[in-house]
Structure formats: structure tokens, C-alpha cells
N, C-alpha and C positions, 0 to 999 in steps of 0.2 A: 547160311552165309551166302552172300552175293558179291560178285566183283563189280565195282563201279569204276568206269573209265571216264576220264575228262580230256577233251581235246581243245586245241587252239586257246582262245582267251578264257574259256572256262577253266582249263588247267592252270593258266597263268594266275587267275584270281584265287583259286583254291590252293595252289602251290604244290600239288602232287598229280602225277599222271593217272594213278589208279589206287584203289584201296579196296580191301575186303571188309565188308561190314555185316553186322548182324542187324536185321531189320524186322519189324512187325508190320511193315507197309503192305497193303493189299494191292495198290495201284502205283504206277509211276508217280502220279501227283502226290500220293501219300508219302512216298520216298523223298520227293523234293521237299515237302514240309518238314520231314524229320531232319534232312540235311540242313535246311535253312535255320532250324532251331539250334544246331550244333555250335556255330560260331559266326561272327560277322563276315568272314571271308566266304562262307557258303551262302549266307543271306545275300551278299553282293553278287555272287555268281548266278544265283537263281532268282534275282529280283524281278526279271522280266522273262518269263518262260516263253513268251511269244517270239523271243529272239533265239530260241533254242530248238534243236531237234533231238529226238531220242531214238535209240535202237535197243531192242531186246534180243539177246543172242544173235546179233548182227543183222536183225531185220528191222527196218524203219517202222515206227509205230506212233501212237498218240499217247499223250500223258494220262489218258483215262485207261490205258491198257493194264491188264492184270499182271502181277508179278509171279503168279502161281507157276512153279516149275522153272522159272527163269534163273539162269546161272550168271548172266552178264548184262549190265545196263551201261550204255554209253551215251554221254551227253556231248553235244557239239553244236556250233553255230551252223546255220544253213550253208550249204555248199554253193559256190557260184561257178558258173560255167566260164569258159574262156577260150 
């Protein structure tokens, strides 16, 4: 089981802030494909992954990163300074 967290407009499109899922995904990109296949709301949220950032166990990483041993995946839009 893995905890998946959604922030900002990603959360708004999917409709939940977090969920615990069972996955066979090996990488973040694999997980995204599994999520997109679930329902249209996930497909809409992950339509353009270049507009997203991902963190594994609160460490920023790439979509090619392995999920081995990971407990938490967070998806969010890029942060802007101000």
C-alpha cells in the first residue's frame, strides 16, 4: 500500500486530498498511468505531467524514480516564489 497525496489544482480535479492505494507500479510514471486509467478525473489531472512535480517520502524527484520502499507519493504544481 502507498499513500498518494494531491495538492492545489491536482486535488481539485481529482476531488480528494489523499488516498491509500494498492499498486503494482515500478516507477512514478507507471503509477501515473495506473491512475489515469482509473477514471476521467485522474486522466484530466495527469494529462500534462510537465505541469506537475512529484515528491517521494517528501523528497522532490523525477517521474522516472523507483517506487521501491516508498510510503508516500505527492503530486503538486510547480511552486512559485514571491
